[in-house]
C-alpha positions as CSV (number, residue, x, y, z in Angstrom):
1,M,5.2,12.2,0.1
2,T,7.2,9.5,-1.6
3,I,5.7,6.9,-4.0
4,F,7.6,3.8,-4.9
5,I,6.5,2.3,-8.2
6,G,7.2,-1.1,-9.8
7,A,6.0,-3.0,-12.8
8,D,6.7,-6.2,-14.7
9,H,7.0,-6.3,-18.4
10,Q,3.2,-6.1,-18.9
11,G,3.0,-2.9,-16.9
12,F,6.3,-1.4,-18.0
13,E,5.0,1.2,-20.5
14,M,2.2,2.4,-18.2
15,K,4.6,2.6,-15.3
16,N,7.0,4.9,-17.2
17,R,4.1,7.2,-18.2
18,L,2.7,7.3,-14.7
19,I,6.1,8.3,-13.2
20,E,6.1,11.4,-15.4
21,Y,2.5,12.1,-14.5
22,I,3.2,11.8,-10.7
23,Q,6.4,13.9,-10.9
24,E,4.4,16.7,-12.6
25,K,2.6,16.9,-9.3
26,N,5.9,17.6,-7.5
27,I,5.7,14.2,-5.7
28,R,8.8,12.2,-5.3
29,V,8.7,8.9,-7.2
30,E,11.2,6.1,-7.0
31,D,11.2,3.6,-9.8
32,L,12.0,0.1,-8.5
33,G,11.9,-1.6,-12.0
34,A,11.5,-3.1,-14.3
35,Y,13.9,-0.9,-16.1
36,E,13.4,-2.5,-19.5
37,P,10.7,-4.8,-20.8
38,N,11.7,-8.5,-20.3
39,A,9.1,-11.2,-20.9
40,E,11.0,-13.4,-18.5
41,D,10.7,-11.2,-15.5
42,D,8.5,-12.2,-12.5
43,Y,6.0,-9.9,-10.9
44,P,6.6,-11.1,-7.3
45,D,10.1,-9.5,-7.5
46,F,8.7,-6.1,-8.1
47,S,6.0,-6.4,-5.6
48,K,8.6,-7.4,-3.0
49,K,10.8,-4.3,-3.8
50,V,7.8,-1.9,-3.5
51,A,6.5,-3.5,-0.4
52,Q,9.9,-3.4,1.3
53,A,10.3,0.2,0.4
54,V,6.9,1.2,1.7
55,L,7.6,-0.7,4.9
56,Q,10.4,1.7,5.7
57,K,7.6,4.2,6.7
58,P,4.3,2.5,6.1
59,D,2.2,5.4,7.3
60,E,4.1,7.9,5.1
61,F,5.2,6.1,2.0
62,L,2.9,4.8,-0.7
63,G,3.4,2.2,-3.4
64,I,2.1,1.6,-6.9
65,L,2.3,-1.7,-8.8
66,V,1.5,-2.2,-12.5
67,S,1.0,-5.5,-14.3
68,S,-1.4,-7.0,-16.8
69,T,-4.2,-7.9,-14.3
70,G,-2.8,-6.4,-11.1
71,V,-4.0,-9.4,-9.2
72,G,-0.7,-11.3,-8.8
73,M,1.1,-8.1,-7.8
74,A,-1.5,-7.4,-5.1
75,V,-1.4,-11.0,-3.8
76,A,2.4,-10.8,-3.6
77,A,2.5,-7.4,-1.9
78,N,-0.1,-8.5,0.7
79,R,2.3,-11.3,1.9
80,F,4.2,-8.6,3.8
81,K,3.0,-7.6,7.3
82,N,1.7,-4.0,7.5
83,I,1.1,-3.9,3.7
84,R,-2.4,-3.3,2.6
85,C,-2.5,-3.5,-1.2
86,A,-5.7,-3.4,-3.3
87,L,-6.4,-3.8,-7.0
88,G,-7.6,-0.5,-8.3
89,F,-10.1,-0.4,-11.2
90,S,-12.2,2.7,-10.4
91,E,-12.0,5.9,-8.6
92,E,-14.8,5.2,-6.3
93,Q,-13.4,1.8,-5.3
94,V,-10.0,3.2,-4.6
95,K,-11.5,6.0,-2.6
96,H,-13.2,3.5,-0.3
97,A,-10.1,1.3,-0.1
98,R,-8.0,4.3,1.1
99,E,-10.7,5.6,3.5
100,D,-11.9,2.3,5.0
101,D,-8.9,0.0,4.6
102,N,-6.1,2.5,4.6
103,I,-4.3,0.8,1.6
104,N,-0.7,1.8,1.2
105,I,-0.1,0.1,-2.1
106,L,-2.2,0.3,-5.2
107,S,-2.1,-2.4,-7.9
108,L,-3.2,-1.3,-11.4
109,P,-4.3,-3.7,-14.2
110,S,-2.7,-2.2,-17.3
111,N,-4.6,-4.6,-19.6
112,F,-8.0,-3.4,-18.2
113,I,-7.7,0.3,-17.7
114,D,-6.2,2.9,-20.0
115,F,-3.7,5.6,-19.0
116,E,-6.4,8.3,-18.4
117,K,-8.3,6.0,-16.0
118,A,-5.0,5.1,-14.3
119,K,-4.2,8.8,-13.7
120,A,-7.7,9.4,-12.3
121,I,-7.3,6.4,-9.9
122,I,-3.9,7.6,-8.8
123,D,-5.2,11.1,-8.1
124,I,-7.7,9.6,-5.7
125,F,-5.1,7.2,-4.2
126,I,-2.7,10.0,-3.3
127,T,-5.3,12.6,-2.1
128,T,-7.7,10.4,0.0
129,E,-7.0,10.1,3.7
130,A,-7.9,7.1,5.8
131,K,-10.8,7.4,8.2
132,K,-9.9,7.8,11.8
133,D,-13.1,6.5,13.3
134,G,-12.6,3.8,15.9
135,K,-14.0,0.9,13.9
136,Y,-11.6,1.6,11.0
137,I,-8.6,1.8,13.2
138,R,-9.6,-1.3,15.0
139,R,-9.9,-3.3,11.8
140,I,-6.5,-2.1,10.5
141,K,-4.9,-3.1,13.8
142,K,-6.5,-6.6,13.4
143,L,-5.0,-6.9,9.9
144,D,-1.6,-5.6,10.9
145,H,-1.4,-8.0,13.9
146,Q,-2.6,-11.2,12.3
147,K,-0.2,-14.1,12.5
148,V,0.3,-16.1,9.4
């Protein structure tokens, strides 16, 4: 498994701590920035980098985004076809998002969850499999084939 991770200046500190946490699980993590806190950076740039990396193998690679609310990052990532990004704020919610919606990018709100909560959410994100029932696959196919 490979996880691509990106954050703007608001999520910079949490991102760096999460990289260490994920690597302790012997999971490959690629840091796509920000590499230093810069109040002038723009979250869509990091969403784009992570989305493009995940799209190399969208059924194998996962992405994590970290920003203050996580909302803008999720919106930006979802502009890419075959990306299914959700804002993660609880373990139960992320479990359902992985199972039912087969999300491949998780967006974390660093101003609204602490590091311990982020770790718990990530554990669910990386261990939960998508449901293979017909209706779930049908729904994902509809999302992935929508024309914008």
